[in-house]
C-alpha positions in Angstrom: 0.0 0.0 0.0 1.3 3.4 -0.9 1.0 6.1 1.7 1.1 9.8 0.8 1.8 12.6 3.3 1.7 16.3 2.7 5.1 17.9 3.3 5.1 21.1 5.4 8.0 23.5 6.0 9.5 22.7 9.4 11.0 26.0 10.2 10.4 29.7 9.2 13.0 31.3 7.1 14.0 34.7 8.4 16.0 37.1 6.2 18.8 38.9 8.0 19.2 42.6 7.3 22.3 43.5 5.3 24.2 46.3 7.0 25.6 49.0 4.8 28.2 51.6 5.6 28.4 54.9 3.7 31.7 56.7 3.2 31.7 60.4 4.2 33.8 61.2 1.1 31.6 59.2 -1.2 28.0 59.5 -0.1 26.6 57.4 -2.9 28.9 54.5 -2.4 27.8 51.6 -0.1 29.8 48.6 1.2 27.8 45.5 2.1 28.9 43.3 4.9 28.7 39.5 4.2 25.6 38.0 5.7 26.2 36.3 9.0 24.1 33.3 10.1 22.5 33.7 13.6 24.0 31.1 15.9 20.6 30.8 17.6 18.8 30.1 14.4 21.5 27.6 13.3 21.1 25.8 16.6 17.3 25.7 16.3 17.5 24.3 12.8 20.0 21.6 13.8 17.7 20.7 16.7 14.8 20.2 14.3 17.0 18.1 12.0 18.3 16.0 14.9 14.7 15.3 15.9 13.8 14.3 12.3 16.7 12.0 11.8 16.4 10.4 15.2 12.8 9.7 14.2 14.1 7.9 11.2 16.2 5.4 13.1 13.5 5.0 15.8 10.8 4.2 13.2 13.0 1.6 11.5 13.8 0.0 14.8 10.0 -0.2 15.4 9.7 -2.0 12.1 12.5 -4.4 13.0 11.0 -5.3 16.4 7.5 -5.8 14.9 9.1 -8.0 12.2 11.0 -10.1 14.8 7.8 -10.5 16.7 5.9 -11.5 13.5 3.4 -8.8 14.3 2.1 -7.8 10.9 -0.3 -5.0 12.1 2.5 -3.4 14.2 4.9 -3.6 11.3 2.4 -1.9 9.0 1.9 0.9 11.5 5.6 1.3 12.0 6.2 1.5 8.2 3.7 4.3 8.0 5.8 6.1 10.5 8.9 5.6 8.3 7.2 7.0 5.3 5.8 10.0 7.2 9.2 10.7 8.7 10.9 10.5 5.3 8.4 13.0 3.9 9.2 15.4 6.7 13.0 15.1 6.2 12.5 15.7 2.5 10.2 18.6 3.2 12.9 20.2 5.4 15.0 21.1 2.3 12.1 22.5 0.3 12.4 26.1 1.5 16.1 26.1 0.4 16.1 24.0 -2.9 12.4 23.9 -4.0 9.8 21.2 -4.3 11.4 19.1 -7.1 14.5 18.7 -4.9 12.3 17.7 -1.9 10.5 15.1 -4.0 13.8 13.8 -5.3 15.2 13.4 -1.7 12.0 11.7 -0.7 12.4 9.2 -3.5 16.0 8.5 -2.5 15.0 8.0 1.2 12.2 5.7 0.1 14.7 3.6 -1.8 17.0 3.7 1.2 14.2 2.2 3.3 13.4 -0.4 0.7 17.0 -1.6 0.8 17.0 -1.6 4.6 13.7 -3.5 4.7 15.1 -6.1 2.3 18.1 -6.6 4.6 15.8 -6.9 7.6 13.7 -9.6 6.0 16.9 -11.4 4.8 18.3 -11.3 8.3 15.1 -12.9 9.7 15.1 -15.5 7.0 18.8 -16.2 7.5 19.6 -15.7 3.8 23.2 -14.6 3.3 22.7 -14.0 -0.4 19.7 -11.8 0.0 21.6 -9.8 2.7 24.5 -9.3 0.3 22.1 -8.1 -2.4 20.6 -5.7 0.1 24.0 -4.3 1.1 24.8 -3.7 -2.6 21.5 -1.8 -3.0 22.2 0.2 0.2 25.6 1.1 -1.1 24.4 2.2 -4.6 21.6 4.2 -3.0 24.0 5.9 -0.6 26.1 6.9 -3.6 23.0 8.4 -5.2 22.1 10.4 -2.1 25.7 11.6 -1.7 25.8 12.8 -5.4 22.4 14.6 -5.0 23.4 16.4 -1.7 26.9 17.3 -2.8 25.5 18.6 -6.1 23.1 20.9 -4.2 25.6 22.1 -1.6 29.4 22.3 -1.8 29.5 22.2 2.0 28.4 18.5 1.8 31.3 16.8 0.0 30.3 13.6 -1.7 32.9 11.4 0.0 32.1 12.8 3.4 28.4 12.2 3.0 29.0 8.7 1.6 31.1 7.9 4.7 28.3 9.1 7.0 25.6 7.1 5.1 27.7 3.9 5.0 28.2 4.0 8.7 24.5 4.7 9.2 23.5 1.6 7.2 26.0 -0.5 9.1 24.3 0.5 12.4 21.0 -0.7 11.0 22.5 -4.0 9.9 24.2 -4.6 13.2 21.0 -3.7 15.1 18.9 -6.2 13.1 21.3 -9.1 13.8 21.4 -8.2 17.5 17.6 -8.1 17.8 17.3 -11.4 16.0 19.7 -13.0 18.4 18.1 -11.4 21.4 21.3 -9.7 22.3 19.7 -6.7 23.9 22.7 -5.6 25.9 24.8 -5.1 22.8 21.8 -3.7 20.9 21.5 -1.1 23.5 25.1 -0.1 22.9 24.5 0.0 19.2 21.5 2.2 19.7 23.6 4.7 21.7 26.2 4.8 18.9 23.5 5.0 16.3 21.9 8.0 18.0 25.2 9.8 18.3 26.0 9.2 14.7 22.6 10.3 13.4 23.1 13.6 15.3 26.4 14.0 13.3 24.4 13.5 10.1 21.8 16.1 11.2 24.4 18.6 12.3 26.3 18.2 9.0 23.2 19.0 7.1 22.3 22.0 9.3 25.8 23.5 9.2 25.9 23.1 5.4 22.6 24.9 5.0 23.7 27.8 7.3 27.0 28.1 5.3 25.2 28.2 2.0 22.2 30.3 3.0 23.5 32.6 5.9 20.8 35.2 5.0 18.1 32.7 5.8 19.4 32.2 9.3 
């Protein structure tokens, strides 16, 4: 079943005034100071992005737990949460890059989840070949996301984004195996690392936006 959610801007864009200094000798000349991002607005934006990306890993963990429990209704509900969260993450870039870019990011995130879900199902089934295929899909998708983001913002270098996404996928994979084995102590440690890492992802995106669009912060 395909679920559609309406994307809404998640933070209000405020334009910073550009200060101008006039020379006494040349009254008609003006010198513009470079726009400076407000540290408060940058922090607020990063907090929103952290919440959204934490929601991503939490929603997928809910899918994993429901899958391990063979609880189809719970899995369906959790998957709706994944889709809604992906739409919100994609919507967060719309004020900066427009609706087509938001829709593209949503499609890439949907593909990311599809590959993650395939790996989850392969883990439950114990199929090494299907797990390997899912990893290849995750890797190719991470490359697509990295290309897309680096193309939009030079403050998000492709190799750096690829490294972040590869580590992110590895956390999902490790978590699935630990949940399957009932190794909840180690899964708790994985979750701690997963949360810290996803905050790095969110902060990287927030810092990149502030650097590229200082007048909107």
